[in-house]
N, C-alpha and C positions, 0 to 999 in steps of 0.2 A: 495615534496616541504616543506620547513621549514616555517611554519606559524608564528613562532616568528620573522623570518627575514622579512616577509611580513608586519607584524604589526609594527616592529621597523622602517622599511622604510616608511611606511604609516605615522606614527606619526611624524617622523623627517621631511619628505618632506612637509607634510600638514602644520605643524606649521611654518616652514621657509617660505613657500609660502603665508601664510595668512597675514603676517605683511607687510603693506604698498605696497602690490603688485598691480600694475596698472591693471593687468588682471581682478581683482575683479571689479574694476570700469568699465572696458571695457565691461565685461560680463553683469553687471548691466545695462549699457547703451544699449547694444544690446537687452536685454530683454524688454526694453521700446519701441523698434522700430520693433521687429520681434516677431513671435510666439516662445514660449519657446522650443518646440521640435526641430525645425530645428537649433536653436542656440545651443542647447545641443549637437546635432549630430556634428555640426561643431567644437565645442570646444573639444569634446572627440577625434575626429580625430586629431586635432592639438596637444593635450596633449599626445596622443599615439605616435605621431611622435617625439615630443620633448624628451620624456622619452627614446625612442629607441636610439636617438642620444646620450643622456647622458650615457646610459648603454653601448653602443658600445665604447664610449670614455673610460669609466671606465674599460671595459673588456681589452682594449689595455693597459691601465695603469697596469692592473693586471699581465701582463707579466714581469713587472719590479721586481727587488729584493724586498723581503718582508720588509726590513728595510726602503727602499726608499718609498714604498707604505704606511707604517705605519706612518712615519714622515710627508709625504705629506697629508695623511688623517687627522692626528691630527691637523696639521697646518690649513688645509682647514676648519675644523669644528670650530676651535678657531677663525679664521679670520671671519667666517660667524657670530659667536656669537657677535664679536666686532662690525661688520658692522650693525647688527640688533640693538645692543645697541645704536649706534650713529645715526641710520637712522631717518630722519625727515619725517613726513607725508607729502605727496604731493597731491594736488588736480588735478584730471584728468577729462577733459571733452572730450567726443568723439562724433563727428557728424557722423551719419550713414544715408544712404538713407532710404526713407520712404517705399520703396517697401516691400511687405510682402510675396513674392513668396519663396517657399521652396528652390530651388537651389540658389537663390541669398542670402537668409538668411544663408544657410549652408556655402556657399563660403565666405561670409563676416565674419561670426564668425570664420571660420577656419583661414582666412588670418589675422584677427585682433589678434588672439592668437598665431598662428604659427610663424609669422614673427616679433614678438616683444619679448623683454626680453630674449635673448639667454644668456646662461652662468650665469643664475641667481642662487640664493641660492639653490633652489630646484633641479635644474639640476646638480649643482656641488656636492650637497649632494648625489644624486643618483649615479653619476659617482664614487665618492669615496667609497660608499657602494658596488658598483659592483666590484671595484678594490679589495676591502678587502675580499669580500665574495666568489668571483668566482662563483656566482650564478646569472648570468645576467637576466634570465627570472624572477626569484623571485623578484629581485630589480625592474625590469621593471614593473611587475605587481603591486607591492606595490606603486611605484611612480606614475604610471598611475591612480591607484585607488585614491591616495591622490589628484592628480590634478583634477580628475573628481569630487571628493567630493567637492573640493574648488569651481569648476565651478557650481556645483548643488546648493551649498549654495549661491553663488553670484546670481544665477537665482532666487532662492526662496526669498532671502532677498533684492535683487537688490542693489542699491547704499546705502540703509539704513542699510546694514550689520553692520557697525561700531556702530550704535545705539543699536543693540541687543547683540553684543559681544564686550566687552570693549577692546580697542586697547592695553592697558597695559597688560591685561591678555594674549593675543595672543603674545605680545612682550616678556614677561618674560617666557612664555612656550617655545617659539622658542629658546630663549637664553639658557634656561636650557637643552633642548634636544641637542643643538649643543655642549654645554660644556660637557655633559655626553658622547656624541659620541667622542669628542676630547680626553677625558680622557681614554675612553675604547680603542681608537686607539693607544694612547701613551703607554698604558700598554702592548700592543702586540708587541712593538718594540723588535726585536731580535738582541741582541748585541753579 
């Protein structure tokens, strides 16, 4: 397994997911209603499934000609950087039941994360990385670890995460990662 690819996937997915992501607010709200461990289990299951879907899509894309994949990959990262640049912060409030039972907490956390925000920047990033690298397991691992780290941070810091990590720093870091990945993808275009 290529640890460089795991680290690159982790950094890119993590930074693109941290900016203005509603899941951070959802997880923070879940942590105020349920115990942390069942919420963590639910979100890890959801993130694992979402990254699997993204990697499978990327693996299918990987069967396309190299030039098409390189152009699509470069464009996706560039568009993601542009979207992040212009994205406005949104306030999100989530109402959850007060029950503190494990199964209900796990199911609620899973559903709140799994059924929201499909085809977001993190999933598209993972799909393109899987298409370019032909290493679906490595991309899935890096992406799942990034999403799990995001979820753990949201649990630890709750909805006050923005107070501890400046939004602009996350924003510029995500933009920089996407631009670098776009340039690297464009340089691999075979003409």
